[in-house]
N, C-alpha and C positions, 0 to 999 in steps of 0.2 A: 436459556439464553446463552449466546456465545459471543465472545469478543474476537473480532477479526482484525489483525494487523497486517497491512499490505505494504510491502516495501517495493517500490517501482522506480523506474527511470523518471526523472522530473518531467520530461516531455510527454509522458503518457498520462499525466494527472487528469487532464480534461476527459480523456476516454474512460479512465477508471471511474471518475465520479459520475459520468453519464451512465456507465454500466450499473453502478450502485443505485442510481435513481430508477433505472429501468427494472431492476430486480425488486424494487419496493422498499429499499433501505431508506428510512426517513431521516436519518441523521448520521453525520460522520464529521471528523475533523482531520486535517492533515498538516504535517510539519515538514519543512525541508531540512534534511540532515546530511551529514557527510560521514562516510564509513567505508569499511572494507569487508569484502566477503571472499568467496572462492575466486572471484575475478582477479584479485590481487593488485588492482590498480590499473592505470592506463598511461600510455605514453602521450605526451603533449609536446607540441613545438612551441618554442619560446624565442623571442628576439628576431632580429632580421636575418640572421644566418641560418635559421631553421634548426637550431640546436634542439635536440629532443631531451626530455627529462621524464622520469616516471613519477606520477603522483600515486602514492599508495592508497589514499582515500579518495573516493569519488562521490559526487553529489547524488543523493537519492531523495525520494519523498516517501514518508510513512503516512498511510491513511489508516485511521482507527475508527471502528464502529462496533456497536453491540446490536445483535439482531436475535429474533426468536429462532429457536431450533429449526422451525419449518422453512426459514429463508436461507439458511446457511448454504446449501448446495446451489441454489439459484444465484446467490451472490458470488460464490466461488467460480461457477461456470462462466458467468458474465465477465468477471475480472480477468480470469485466465485467457479468455478470448481476445481481450483488447490489450492486455499488458505484455503478452508474449510477442517477440519479434516475429514478423511474418516469415514463413518458410521453415518453421520448426523450432524457433526460439534460439537464444544465445545466452552464454554465460553473462551475468550482469542484468538479466531481465528482472530479477527480484525474487522475493520470497513471500509466502503468506503463512501467518501463524494463526491458529484457531485455538482458543482457550475457553473453558467453561467460566461462566459468571454466576456466582451464588446469589447476588442480590444487586438491585439498583435502587437508589433513592433520589427522587427529584427534590432538589433543595428548596424550590419555591413553595411547595405545599406538603412535602413529606411523603408523597405517594411512593409506594414500594412495589418492586416486582416488574413484570413485563409491561404494565401500564405506564411505568415511569420512563420507559425507553421512548 
């Protein structure tokens, strides 16, 4: 089993969750966060005078799921297809982290392993 954490632009969350569903991912959760990566922030206009200021942290959405090893590549391919900015991608499109999971335990009945996912 593998844990996949996907950090994307908030406006892409609908497409990303649809890609997860299509890949056969049966469960996930997501959280809206604010952070900073290589992008280094964005310039925003404030007030009537159009004064610009730089926000060092930008909004992102983190999607987390755990899938069987056999689904990992299918999930990654689907997410990359919809999360990347058309035309080759841009800085700020996000990151995906894949980590091994040694065990899963379903709280309601104590089932362990892949069946608990």
